[in-house]
Phi, psi and omega in degrees: 000319181299319180297318181294315181293329177298324178299326177292317186292328183263013180304127184256353181290132179286123182281138177286160172267118187270128164265184177300131182261126181285157175303324179296320178292320177299321177299316179299319178296313181297329183274326196230351183301144183291335184264116183303322182292326176290321175302315181294320178299317177296323176298317178296324176298316180297322176298316178298331181269006180058037178295149181075003181291351177267000181275152177279167177304314182297319180295316181293319179296324178294320178295316180301326182261006185266204187254012179292171178296161177304322181296316180293320177297323178297319178296316179296320179298317179296319179293321179295319178300315178298322180296323183278332183296124179072010184268002178079020176297138183289157177300320181297317179301311183293322177296319178297321180293311189287342178252339191239346183287141182290335183269125177296333181287326173291317178298318178299324180297335183276350187299303183292319178300324183284345178300330178306326179271318187293329180294346176271355179283151175280171185299321182298316180293319179294318179297324177298313180294320180303321185266337191232354180302146188284346179233152175304320186298320178285323176299319180292315179298317179296321178293320177299320178294319179300312181292328174299317181286344180236034189296342177270357187263350184232084187250350185249149176298323183299315181295319182285323176296325178299318178294315180300329182273350187275105182289349176277346176279155181288160180299321179294322180292319180292322179293318179294323175296322179295326175301313178294320182299324178301322177291319179296327178294343183253336185222146356287160183305328184297332182243009183293147175288146176286162177299321179298318179294320179294319177301314182296316182290323178297330177276317195237008180305153188295337179208172186296332183285318176293321177294319179297315180301315180294319181295322179296317176292320179300321182300325177296316177300315184294320180296325180275353187283176178273001178296124179272178186293331178294315179297317179294321177299317178300316181294312182295322177297326181293346180286341188302118178053033180249107184286358181288343186253137175284158177300324183290320177297316177302316182303318180301316181285327174298317177300316182294316178296320177300320178297318178297315182295328179288337176083000000 
């Protein structure tokens, strides 16, 4: 962690002075900036601004499966998911998408919409999907539905960390457990992890699920912090080609910078 933070402190890039950034400018950054982490931060800002919400299903699916940057595809995926939620898409349609579409961004868009159906499944059916579904996205969606149906049964960090550490559990189940764990790390305040502890775990956690849980909780701290967009920009810029930082740690700061840019 000290090595990673030192990289932030010795950053030599001159930070720009930011005025209000228009959605059009954010799009340009998300599409073309040389630094992938800055592109992703701009993408998160566009999601917060509901960018692409005027696009049709066909247009969004084309962007998700096209040659745009990862950040732009992420924005399109988020807009597509919002378009499908509550839109009456059939279970068969969503199952076909989440298991069969070539684009991971289209499959990701189907996760939240399909929950409307999956939360009605019994435990046996959900466990089958959690362990045997052909794509990560459906395994994850089934696990989210399972935890929704058992939301009172997993209240301690220890229980959720055990799942995150269990290599015999499916990737989707561990990721959904990490989502819950991020909340437990923040509440109740008396037992919440400190920002320093979250920073350390997001950097150095034993596996991607523990790092993700810490990073998700950390992003809330960062968004509420006094760090302005210039300071966050400096930190995110320091991530470029720097192996000292985990992907999850970067993600927390990308989310925070995106939140600042969205205003």
